[in-house]
C-alpha positions in Angstrom: 0.3 -0.2 0.1 1.5 3.3 -1.1 1.9 6.2 1.8 -0.5 8.6 1.3 -1.7 11.7 3.8 -5.2 12.2 4.4 -6.9 15.4 6.4 -9.4 14.4 8.7 -12.4 15.1 11.3 -13.4 18.4 12.4 -11.6 20.3 9.3 -13.3 18.4 7.1 -16.6 19.2 8.4 -16.2 22.6 8.9 -15.0 23.0 5.3 -18.3 21.6 4.4 -20.4 23.4 6.5 -18.5 26.5 4.9 -16.9 27.3 8.6 -13.1 28.8 9.0 -11.0 25.7 9.5 -8.5 26.5 12.3 -6.7 23.4 13.0 -6.1 20.3 10.5 -5.1 17.0 11.5 -4.1 13.9 9.4 -4.1 10.4 9.3 -1.1 8.6 7.2 -2.0 5.6 5.5 0.8 2.8 4.4 3.7 4.2 6.3 5.4 3.2 9.4 7.1 4.9 12.1 10.6 4.8 10.5 9.3 6.2 7.3 8.0 9.2 9.1 11.3 10.0 10.5 13.3 9.2 7.5 11.0 12.4 5.8 11.7 14.7 9.1 8.7 14.2 10.5 9.3 14.3 14.5 7.5 11.9 16.7 5.2 13.4 19.8 2.7 10.6 20.4 2.6 8.9 23.7 -0.1 6.0 22.8 0.3 5.7 19.5 2.6 7.3 16.4 1.5 11.0 15.8 3.9 13.2 14.4 4.8 16.8 13.4 5.2 18.0 10.0 8.7 19.4 10.1 7.6 22.4 8.3 3.7 23.2 9.3 4.4 21.6 12.8 0.2 19.8 11.8 -0.3 16.7 13.3 -0.2 13.7 11.4 -1.1 10.5 13.0 -0.4 6.6 11.4 -3.5 5.2 10.3 -4.7 2.7 13.6 -7.3 0.6 14.9 -8.1 0.3 18.9 -9.6 -2.1 20.6 -11.4 -2.0 24.4 -9.9 -3.5 27.5 -10.5 -1.7 30.3 -14.0 0.3 31.5 -13.6 4.2 31.0 -11.6 5.7 28.4 -8.4 4.7 29.0 -9.2 1.3 28.8 -7.5 0.8 25.2 -5.1 -1.0 23.0 -3.8 0.9 19.9 -2.7 -1.0 17.1 -0.8 0.5 14.1 0.7 -1.0 10.8 1.2 -0.3 6.9 -2.1 -2.6 6.6 -4.9 -0.5 8.8 -6.9 1.1 5.9 -8.4 4.8 6.1 -11.8 3.2 6.6 -10.6 1.2 9.3 -9.0 4.2 11.3 -12.4 6.6 10.4 -14.5 4.0 11.6 -13.1 4.4 15.7 -14.4 7.7 15.5 -17.4 9.3 17.4 -19.8 10.7 14.6 -20.2 10.5 11.3 -19.8 14.3 10.6 -16.2 13.6 12.0 -15.3 10.0 10.3 -14.7 12.1 6.3 -11.2 12.4 4.9 -10.0 14.4 2.1 -7.5 13.4 0.1 -4.8 15.6 -1.7 -6.8 15.4 -4.9 -9.6 17.8 -2.6 -12.2 14.4 -3.0 -14.0 13.5 0.1 -13.8 10.1 1.7 -17.1 9.6 3.2 -17.9 5.8 4.2 -20.2 6.1 6.5 -22.7 8.7 5.6 -21.5 12.3 7.4 -22.1 14.5 4.5 -25.4 13.4 4.5 -25.8 13.7 8.2 -24.1 16.7 7.7 -27.3 18.0 5.3 -29.8 16.4 7.7 -28.3 18.1 10.7 -27.7 14.9 12.4 -25.3 13.8 14.9 -25.3 10.0 14.6 -22.4 7.5 16.1 -20.2 5.6 13.2 -20.6 2.0 14.9 -20.9 0.5 18.4 -17.3 1.3 19.1 -18.8 4.6 20.6 -20.1 2.9 23.6 -16.8 2.4 24.7 -15.5 5.8 25.3 -17.9 7.5 27.6 -16.4 11.1 26.7 -18.1 10.9 23.4 -21.6 11.4 25.3 -19.8 14.7 26.8 -17.8 15.4 22.7 -21.4 14.8 21.7 -23.3 17.4 23.8 -20.3 19.6 23.1 -21.0 19.8 19.7 -24.7 20.5 20.3 -23.8 23.4 21.7 -21.8 24.7 18.8 -24.4 23.7 16.2 -27.7 24.1 17.6 -29.9 23.1 14.8 -28.2 19.8 14.9 -30.0 17.0 16.2 -29.4 13.4 17.8 -30.2 10.2 16.1 -32.6 8.2 18.1 -30.4 5.4 18.0 -27.5 7.4 19.0 -29.3 8.8 22.0 -30.9 5.0 22.9 -27.0 3.9 23.1 -26.2 6.8 25.1 -28.7 5.8 27.2 -27.5 2.6 27.4 -23.8 3.7 28.3 -25.7 5.6 31.2 -27.2 3.1 32.4 -24.0 0.4 32.1 -21.8 3.2 34.5 -19.7 3.8 31.5 -20.4 7.8 32.5 -19.4 7.2 36.6 -15.4 5.6 34.8 -15.1 9.4 33.6 -12.3 11.5 35.7 -13.5 14.9 36.5 -10.4 16.4 34.6 -11.6 15.4 31.6 -15.6 16.3 32.0 -14.7 20.0 33.4 -11.9 20.2 30.0 -15.7 19.1 27.9 -17.7 21.7 30.0 -15.6 24.4 30.1 -15.5 24.2 26.3 -19.5 23.7 25.6 -19.9 26.3 28.1 -17.9 28.8 25.3 -20.0 27.4 22.4 -22.8 29.8 21.1 -25.9 27.8 22.6 -24.3 26.1 25.7 -28.3 25.1 26.7 -28.1 22.3 24.3 -25.0 20.8 25.3 -27.3 20.0 28.7 -30.0 19.3 27.2 -28.7 16.3 25.2 -26.7 15.6 28.7 -30.0 15.4 30.0 -31.9 13.4 27.8 -29.1 10.3 27.9 -29.8 10.7 31.3 -25.9 12.1 31.9 -26.4 15.2 33.6 -28.1 13.7 36.4 -24.9 11.3 36.8 -22.4 14.0 36.3 -23.9 16.7 37.5 -26.8 16.2 39.6 -26.6 19.9 41.0 -27.3 21.6 37.6 -30.3 18.6 36.7 -32.0 19.7 39.6 -32.3 23.1 38.6 -33.7 21.8 35.1 -37.0 23.7 35.2 -35.4 26.9 36.5 -34.3 29.9 33.7 -30.6 29.1 34.4 -30.0 27.3 31.2 -32.0 30.7 29.1 -29.8 32.9 31.4 -26.7 30.8 30.2 -27.8 31.2 26.4 -28.0 34.7 27.2 -24.4 34.8 28.7 -22.8 33.1 25.3 -25.1 35.8 23.6 -23.0 38.6 25.4 -19.6 37.2 24.3 -18.9 36.6 28.2 -15.8 35.1 29.4 -15.6 31.3 30.8 -15.8 32.4 34.7 -19.0 34.7 34.4 -20.6 32.1 32.6 -20.0 29.4 35.0 -21.4 32.1 37.5 -24.4 32.4 35.4 -24.9 28.7 35.3 -24.5 28.3 39.5 -26.3 31.8 40.1 -29.1 29.4 41.6 -27.2 26.9 43.6 -26.0 27.3 47.4 -22.6 28.4 47.3 -21.9 26.0 49.7 -22.9 23.4 46.9 -21.2 25.2 44.5 -17.7 25.0 46.4 -18.5 21.2 46.6 -19.3 20.8 42.8 -16.0 23.1 41.9 -14.0 20.8 44.4 -15.2 17.5 42.3 -14.6 18.2 39.3 -11.4 20.7 39.5 -13.2 23.7 38.2 -10.6 26.6 38.3 -10.4 29.1 41.1 -11.2 32.0 38.9 -14.3 30.4 37.8 -14.9 28.9 41.7 -14.4 32.3 43.4 -16.6 33.8 41.0 -19.5 31.9 40.6 -19.4 31.3 44.7 -19.1 35.4 45.1 -22.0 35.9 42.7 -24.6 33.7 44.0 -23.9 34.7 47.6 -23.9 38.7 46.6 -27.1 38.2 43.6 -29.2 39.6 46.2 -27.5 42.6 47.7 -26.7 43.5 43.8 -30.2 43.6 42.9 -30.7 46.5 45.7 -27.5 48.2 45.1 -29.4 51.3 43.7 -30.8 51.7 47.3 -27.8 51.1 49.4 -25.9 53.5 51.4 -21.8 54.6 50.7 -21.7 52.4 54.2 -23.2 49.5 52.2 -21.6 49.7 49.3 -17.9 50.0 50.3 -18.8 47.1 52.7 -20.1 45.4 49.6 -16.7 46.2 48.1 -14.4 44.8 50.5 -16.5 41.6 51.4 -15.8 40.5 47.3 -12.5 41.9 47.4 -13.4 44.7 44.9 -10.4 46.4 45.9 -7.6 44.5 45.0 -9.5 42.4 42.1 -12.0 45.3 40.7 -11.8 42.9 37.2 -13.4 40.3 38.9 -16.2 42.5 41.0 -16.9 43.6 36.9 -17.4 40.1 36.0 -19.6 39.6 38.8 -21.7 42.5 37.5 -21.8 41.0 33.7 -23.1 37.8 35.6 -25.7 39.1 37.1 -27.3 41.0 34.6 -27.6 38.4 32.8 -30.9 37.5 35.6 -32.1 40.9 34.6 -35.5 40.7 33.5 -35.8 43.1 30.8 -31.9 43.2 30.2 -31.3 46.4 31.7 -29.0 46.2 34.8 -28.4 50.0 35.9 -27.1 48.5 39.2 -23.7 48.1 37.0 -22.9 51.6 36.2 -24.1 52.6 39.9 -21.8 50.4 41.4 -18.5 50.4 38.9 -18.8 54.4 39.6 -18.9 53.7 43.1 -16.3 51.1 42.8 -14.2 53.5 41.6 -14.4 56.4 43.4 -13.6 54.2 46.6 -10.4 53.4 44.9 -9.5 56.5 44.6 -9.0 57.1 48.2 -4.8 56.9 48.9 -5.0 54.4 51.4 -1.0 55.2 51.7 -2.1 58.9 52.9 -4.5 57.7 55.1 -2.1 55.3 56.9 0.3 58.3 57.0 -1.8 60.0 59.3 -2.7 57.3 61.8 1.1 56.9 62.2 0.5 57.5 66.4 -2.3 55.0 66.6 -1.7 51.9 63.4 -4.8 50.2 64.5 -7.2 53.0 63.5 -5.8 52.5 59.8 -8.6 50.0 58.6 -11.3 51.7 60.1 -9.6 55.1 58.8 -9.4 54.1 55.4 -12.9 52.7 55.2 -14.5 55.4 56.5 -12.3 57.8 53.8 -13.8 55.5 51.1 -17.5 55.9 52.3 -16.7 59.5 52.4 -15.7 59.4 48.3 -18.6 57.3 47.9 -21.1 59.2 50.0 -19.8 62.4 47.4 -20.5 60.2 44.2 -24.0 59.5 45.3 -24.7 63.2 45.9 -23.6 64.1 42.4 -25.5 61.8 41.2 
């Protein structure tokens, strides 16, 4: 078999959809690791032969087959050889729309009907090998957040339900769950990710706290956060807006959620009611809020909290944000060093004096508005 390279997966899918192609992955058929090295490719794969192109640095993987040997998504043995066909490599992929390849001449190799499923807007598994890797449930759900007009094939949903019933999703490690969830949260319609997970029963096993919020407006608010182009931390805060702060901490610990996402979610849930009353708060109450939320040291995080809270505003208007940011700016304008210098004879008075100076600064701003 002559050596030949094909572009595979998402690059082929996105090109057919008329979307920009960010990265290209390649599969090489009819080659050995020694042949790849002889042509200047640099080996980087740990579990199976993957190489970096000497000029483009794009990834080239040797065509391979795989065999399930243990539960979860680590339990696989991979086999590569020049005799492995392109079709043998593509059949191990998750969805038909990701199981197409493009040859050098531009022709599309589509042995499993991916092109038709693209036209029909369907997520369909390539083979029963889908059931061997529970991460594929998360990946499909993430794709649903990206391609919101696609639906899950009935046969694929039934297969995912069986995977959940068989306990496959229970073998997922926290880091991988968070990795896929974070990517899905950053898509245009993140609610679709959770809808797919719930429909197959996986949401109750992976995120029971979110499953319990299903009949609240939180998912619609999450899509609103996406429409506003918010970053990941405020999107996480919107997702957990209706949760108890202690429950947020427990969830974030279980999934190894990054600290910036966890802290913002906890603070937003804790301060949500206070923020809603911000226009009626006194200068003293506002400065206390800023101190409690660490707004003097982390004003950017405070602003992110307001972006997340604004997603829950019933009419989209959130006058609390400019009000609070203006007051915080005034309070931060106080020179704490000068105040401390005036208390040199009684250093214990410094925290109170700085607080009082900030309250005065906020009072002046409120009086001028």
